[in-house]
Wavefront OBJ file of the C-alpha trace (Angstrom):
o trace
v 128.082 268.192 96.891
v 127.021 270.903 99.291
v 126.321 270.424 102.724
v 123.195 271.321 102.420
v 122.099 269.114 99.612
v 124.265 266.253 101.830
v 121.927 267.145 105.283
v 119.192 266.608 103.044
v 119.993 263.672 101.884
v 120.792 262.137 104.759
v 117.353 263.418 106.098
v 115.627 261.628 103.874
v 117.190 258.584 104.377
v 116.663 258.459 107.845
v 112.982 259.254 107.742
v 112.531 255.913 105.383
v 114.223 253.844 107.955
v 112.245 255.198 110.384
v 108.968 255.029 108.249
v 110.120 251.453 107.332
v 110.162 250.477 110.871
v 106.791 251.379 111.347
v 105.825 249.570 108.362
v 107.506 246.521 109.296
v 105.555 246.837 112.713
v 102.681 246.996 110.406
v 103.070 243.818 108.103
v 103.922 241.929 111.235
v 101.192 242.754 113.216
v 98.414 243.905 110.772
v 95.105 241.700 111.450
v 93.759 240.778 108.082
v 96.201 239.847 105.011
v 94.720 243.303 103.412
v 96.679 245.531 105.457
v 100.143 242.986 105.297
v 100.428 243.545 101.468
v 99.420 247.156 101.815
v 102.520 247.393 104.119
v 104.647 245.345 101.981
v 104.077 247.341 98.849
v 104.628 250.661 101.335
v 108.087 248.332 102.162
v 109.071 247.670 97.914
v 108.224 251.827 97.848
v 110.661 252.641 100.562
v 113.739 250.359 99.285
v 112.902 252.120 95.870
v 113.201 255.285 97.151
v 115.814 254.399 99.770
v 118.319 253.503 96.367
v 116.927 256.640 94.341
v 118.560 258.877 97.346
v 121.467 256.600 97.623
v 122.172 256.807 94.024
v 121.680 260.526 94.114
v 124.208 260.924 97.239
v 126.961 258.893 95.524
v 125.967 260.090 91.737
v 125.929 256.241 90.283
v 123.342 254.994 87.533
v 124.186 251.536 89.259
v 121.595 252.694 91.998
v 118.511 253.690 89.696
v 119.115 250.635 87.498
v 118.111 248.360 91.059
v 115.205 250.779 92.384
v 113.768 250.376 88.549
v 114.028 246.303 89.424
v 112.834 246.250 93.232
v 109.767 248.776 91.384
v 109.318 245.771 88.356
v 108.759 243.209 91.680
v 106.856 245.189 93.207
v 104.232 245.376 90.759
v 104.394 241.737 89.998
v 104.167 240.718 93.796
v 101.483 242.712 94.428
v 99.528 241.387 91.435
v 100.114 237.617 92.378
v 99.221 238.225 96.284
v 96.076 240.037 95.059
v 95.339 237.189 93.174
v 96.020 235.049 96.109
v 93.465 236.977 98.131
v 90.903 236.832 95.371
v 91.057 233.348 94.317
v 92.926 231.183 97.033
v 95.300 230.363 94.222
v 98.055 232.171 91.672
v 98.365 229.814 89.261
v 95.482 228.908 87.408
l 1 2 3 4 5 6 7 8 9 10 11 12 13 14 15 16 17 18 19 20 21 22 23 24 25 26 27 28 29 30 31 32 33 34 35 36 37 38 39 40 41 42 43 44 45 46 47 48 49 50 51 52 53 54 55 56 57 58 59 60 61 62 63 64 65 66 67 68 69 70 71 72 73 74 75 76 77 78 79 80 81 82 83 84 85 86 87 88 89 90 91 92
């Protein structure tokens, strides 16, 4: 791996870490439930992107499989939370 790519990966991981901290602040202090749901979705996205960048750094397919699982759980949980906010129940 070239030094430029190594530095770019470290920079990307640092940016995702800073953005995740800011999203956690929004998750905790969000005035409405919709803000918290959006912050949680963004946190899932940052986790998935973090896993993808780690997969590029280490050259392993396991990280990509983990990122796919995170994306799947993100979709299911955001759908369940949206249904709960709209109707007040998840299972009818």
